[in-house]
C-alpha positions in Angstrom: -9.5 -5.1 -20.4 -9.4 -8.3 -22.3 -8.1 -7.0 -25.1 -5.3 -5.5 -23.1 -4.9 -8.9 -21.1 -4.3 -10.3 -24.5 -2.0 -7.9 -25.4 -0.3 -8.2 -22.5 0.1 -11.6 -22.6 1.4 -11.8 -26.6 4.0 -9.3 -25.5 5.1 -11.8 -22.6 4.9 -15.2 -23.8 8.4 -15.8 -24.8 9.7 -14.9 -21.5 10.7 -16.9 -18.9 8.3 -17.1 -15.5 10.1 -15.4 -12.0 12.1 -17.6 -10.3 15.6 -18.2 -7.9 17.8 -20.0 -10.4 21.4 -20.7 -10.3 21.7 -17.6 -7.1 20.0 -15.3 -9.3 16.8 -14.0 -8.9 15.0 -13.6 -12.3 12.6 -10.7 -12.3 10.4 -9.0 -15.3 10.3 -5.3 -15.3 7.8 -3.5 -17.9 8.6 -0.1 -19.1 6.1 1.7 -21.0 8.0 4.4 -22.8 9.8 3.9 -25.6 11.6 7.2 -25.3 14.8 8.7 -23.2 12.8 8.1 -20.2 13.8 4.7 -19.9 17.7 5.1 -19.7 18.8 4.4 -16.3 17.1 0.9 -16.8 18.7 0.1 -20.1 21.3 1.2 -18.3 21.0 -1.1 -15.6 20.4 -3.8 -17.8 23.2 -3.3 -20.6 26.1 -1.9 -18.4 26.1 -5.2 -15.9 24.5 -3.8 -12.8 21.5 -6.1 -12.5 23.7 -8.8 -12.8 26.6 -7.5 -10.6 23.3 -7.7 -7.9 22.5 -10.9 -8.5 19.3 -10.2 -10.7 18.9 -11.8 -14.1 16.1 -9.0 -15.4 14.1 -8.9 -18.4 13.2 -5.8 -19.7 10.5 -5.2 -21.7 8.4 -2.7 -23.7 4.7 -2.6 -23.3 3.1 -0.3 -24.8 1.0 2.1 -22.4 0.4 2.4 -19.0 -2.9 0.0 -18.5 -1.3 -3.0 -20.5 1.8 -1.9 -18.4 -0.4 -2.2 -15.0 -2.8 -5.3 -16.2 0.6 -7.3 -16.1 1.5 -6.2 -13.0 -1.8 -7.5 -11.8 -1.3 -11.1 -13.5 1.8 -11.2 -11.7 3.4 -11.8 -15.5 5.5 -8.8 -14.5 7.0 -8.0 -11.2 7.9 -4.5 -11.3 7.0 -1.7 -13.5 8.8 1.4 -14.6 6.0 3.7 -14.6 4.6 6.8 -14.0 2.1 7.8 -10.6 -0.5 8.2 -13.4 -0.9 4.4 -14.0 -0.2 4.0 -9.5 -3.2 6.1 -8.8 -5.3 4.3 -11.5 -4.6 1.1 -10.5 -4.8 1.8 -6.9 -8.5 3.4 -7.2 -9.3 0.4 -9.5 -8.2 -1.9 -6.1 -4.8 -3.2 -7.1 -2.7 -2.8 -3.9 0.8 -1.1 -5.5 3.5 0.6 -3.8 5.8 3.1 -5.4 9.7 2.4 -4.0 11.6 5.0 -5.9 10.8 8.2 -8.2 13.7 8.7 -11.1 11.5 11.9 -11.8 9.6 14.1 -10.2 8.8 17.0 -12.9 7.8 16.7 -16.1 9.6 15.1 -18.4 8.2 16.0 -21.6 7.5 19.1 -23.6 4.2 20.2 -25.5 5.6 20.0 -29.1 3.7 21.9 -31.8 4.1 21.9 -35.5 5.3 25.2 -37.0 2.9 26.9 -38.0 1.5 26.9 -35.0 2.8 30.3 -32.8 0.9 30.6 -29.8 -1.1 29.0 -27.2 -4.5 29.8 -28.5 -3.9 28.4 -32.0 -4.1 25.2 -30.1 -8.0 25.6 -30.1 -9.8 22.8 -31.8 -6.6 21.0 -32.4 -5.1 17.6 -31.7 -2.5 16.4 -29.4 -0.8 12.4 -29.6 -0.3 11.0 -26.4 1.4 7.7 -25.5 -2.1 6.8 -23.5 -5.2 8.6 -22.1 -4.5 8.2 -18.9 -0.6 7.8 -18.7 1.9 10.1 -18.1 2.2 11.6 -21.6 -0.9 12.5 -21.0 -1.1 14.0 -18.3 1.9 16.1 -18.9 -0.4 17.4 -21.7 -2.9 18.2 -19.6 -1.0 19.8 -16.9 1.3 21.8 -20.2 -2.3 23.1 -21.4 -3.7 24.0 -18.4 -0.3 26.0 -17.5 -0.9 28.2 -21.0 -4.7 28.8 -19.9 -6.4 26.0 -22.4 -8.8 23.3 -21.4 -9.4 20.4 -23.6 -13.3 20.7 -23.1 -14.0 24.1 -23.5 -11.3 24.6 -26.4 -12.5 21.7 -28.3 -8.3 20.4 -28.2 -8.5 16.1 -28.2 -5.7 13.8 -27.2 -4.9 10.8 -28.9 -3.1 7.7 -28.1 -0.4 6.5 -30.2 1.4 3.9 -27.6 4.8 4.9 -28.9 6.9 8.4 -29.0 8.5 7.0 -32.4 5.0 6.9 -33.7 3.8 10.4 -32.2 6.7 12.4 -33.7 6.1 11.0 -36.8 2.2 11.7 -36.5 3.2 15.4 -35.4 5.7 15.9 -38.3 3.1 14.2 -41.3 0.4 16.9 -39.6 -2.3 13.9 -38.9 -1.3 16.1 -35.3 -0.8 19.7 -34.4 1.0 18.7 -31.0 2.5 16.0 -29.2 3.8 15.5 -25.3 7.4 14.1 -26.3 9.9 13.9 -24.4 13.3 15.2 -24.9 15.1 12.8 -27.1 12.6 13.6 -29.7 11.4 16.6 -29.0 14.9 18.8 -29.2 15.2 16.6 -32.6 12.3 18.1 -34.1 12.8 22.1 -32.0 15.9 21.7 -34.4 13.6 21.4 -37.1 11.6 24.2 -36.7 9.0 22.7 -34.0 8.1 24.8 -31.1 7.7 24.2 -27.4 4.5 25.6 -25.7 4.7 26.5 -22.3 7.4 25.7 -20.0 6.6 22.3 -18.4 9.8 21.2 -16.5 9.3 22.3 -13.4 5.4 21.3 -13.1 5.7 18.7 -10.4 4.3 15.1 -11.6 5.8 11.9 -10.7 6.9 10.3 -13.5 8.9 7.6 -14.6 8.9 5.3 -11.2 9.5 2.0 -9.9 6.5 0.5 -8.6 5.6 -3.4 -7.3 2.6 -4.7 -5.9 2.2 -4.8 -2.1 2.1 -8.9 -1.8 5.4 -8.9 -4.0 7.1 -6.6 -2.0 7.1 -8.0 1.5 7.3 -11.5 -0.1 10.5 -10.7 -2.1 11.6 -7.8 -0.3 15.4 -8.8 -0.7 14.7 -9.0 -4.5 13.0 -5.8 -4.8 16.5 -4.3 -2.7 18.6 -5.7 -5.1 16.2 -4.1 -8.1 16.5 -1.1 -6.9 20.6 -0.9 -6.2 20.8 -2.0 -9.8 18.6 0.9 -10.9 20.4 3.5 -8.0 24.3 2.3 -9.3 22.5 3.0 -13.2 21.5 6.5 -12.3 24.7 7.2 -11.1 26.4 6.2 -14.3 24.2 7.9 -16.1 24.3 11.4 -14.8 28.1 11.0 -14.2 29.5 13.2 -17.7 32.6 11.1 -18.4 29.7 8.1 -19.0 28.0 10.8 -21.3 29.4 9.5 -24.7 28.4 5.7 -23.5 24.9 6.6 -22.6 24.2 8.6 -26.0 25.5 5.1 -27.7 22.7 3.1 -25.5 20.0 5.4 -26.2 21.1 5.6 -29.8 20.9 2.0 -29.9 17.5 1.2 -28.2 15.8 3.7 -30.0 17.0 3.4 -33.6 18.5 6.8 -33.8 21.5 7.8 -36.0 21.0 11.6 -35.2 23.6 11.7 -33.2 22.9 15.7 -32.4 19.6 14.4 -31.4 20.6 11.8 -29.4 23.2 14.1 -27.3 20.2 16.6 -26.8 17.9 14.3 -25.4 21.0 13.3 -22.8 21.4 16.6 -21.8 17.6 16.9 -21.4 16.8 13.5 -19.4 20.1 14.2 -17.1 18.7 18.1 -16.2 15.1 16.5 -15.5 15.8 13.5 -13.3 15.6 13.2 -9.9 19.1 12.9 -8.4 17.4 11.9 -4.5 14.7 9.3 -6.2 11.9 10.1 -2.8 8.5 10.4 -4.1 7.3 13.9 -4.5 3.7 14.0 -3.0 3.0 17.2 -4.6 3.4 15.4 -7.9 1.0 12.9 -7.0 -1.5 15.7 -5.6 -1.2 17.3 -9.3 -2.3 14.0 -10.5 -5.2 13.3 -8.3 -6.2 16.9 -9.0 -7.1 16.1 -12.7 -8.2 12.5 -12.5 -10.4 13.1 -9.8 -12.3 14.7 -12.6 -12.6 11.5 -14.6 -12.6 9.3 -11.8 -13.9 10.9 -8.4 -13.0 7.7 -5.8 -9.2 9.3 -7.1 -9.8 12.3 -4.8 -10.1 9.6 -1.8 -7.0 7.6 -2.2 -4.7 8.5 0.5 -1.5 9.5 -1.2 1.2 8.3 1.5 -0.2 5.1 1.6 0.6 4.6 -2.1 4.2 5.2 -0.9 6.9 2.8 0.3 10.3 4.3 0.6 11.7 2.0 3.3 14.4 0.5 1.2 15.4 3.5 -0.3 15.9 5.7 3.3 17.6 2.6 4.1 20.4 2.7 1.7 20.1 6.2 1.8 21.1 6.1 5.7 23.7 3.2 5.2 25.9 5.7 2.9 24.9 3.5 -0.5 22.6 6.4 -2.2 25.5 8.9 -1.9 27.9 6.2 -3.1 26.0 4.8 -5.4 25.2 8.9 -7.2 28.1 10.1 -6.4 29.1 13.9 -4.8 28.4 15.8 -8.1 24.7 14.5 -8.3 22.9 15.3 -5.3 21.6 18.8 -5.6 18.1 19.3 -6.6 
């Protein structure tokens, strides 16, 4: 934990402290996965949606959900853009967090394997790369393995944390690992190069990228949380609008340092297909997480999942018509 806090402090050292300055609320939003799953957050910042709603937001990449949670705990970061796995882990540790919206309620990654691995059985005794142990990518890998009838302990499959999807992708190509939990923009590029997907993961319920805050911050800064969420909803509508595809691909490529525009286009299509259109937290996605995590920590079984969710703002925005307006009529199916 001390090492985690030192890393968090280093990452946040140059950021301004939260404040209300010149009529604009300053906030820091941490995200734990440098991949296409952060596209809506990037759009909110780069396309001016935060500024339009009176928010001065610093979006900072904090590798690994445990480190991100540590910064929320200290108050250095006010918002987490991360998954339900991290939220449950923090809650069982005593941190009072609330999920105010979920931008993905099903798995956003694939279990990508090297070309020589032809079947699920070939993964026995192999090594799988994930962003962090206990994070969303780890949970996605565990659920994917379960879907194809594998058990890491029984089948001697090891999961290794690499912190960054770009590094995981490189490790898979070099043969350091034989499989990886990768989001679409990386997985689709490898698929074109002859790598395979094991299982069909995108229909498995899993609360992924979500907006989370500490309960006391939500109570004290309700208006700020509302405006941050409004910004993200508008950005989500922007990303989902087919007319903005070229602009979003350009943004995604810039953030990920990608020059392969075919892979970037594939990643965009994968992201749009898998994200949620309504952003209400799917409790079944939290139940899947709880089911796996209680084997590591039995106390997680006692968590009341609905108490981790506060959709007051989202439901109010739906009732007022803002949600439909932000997303557009063509994006409301799912």
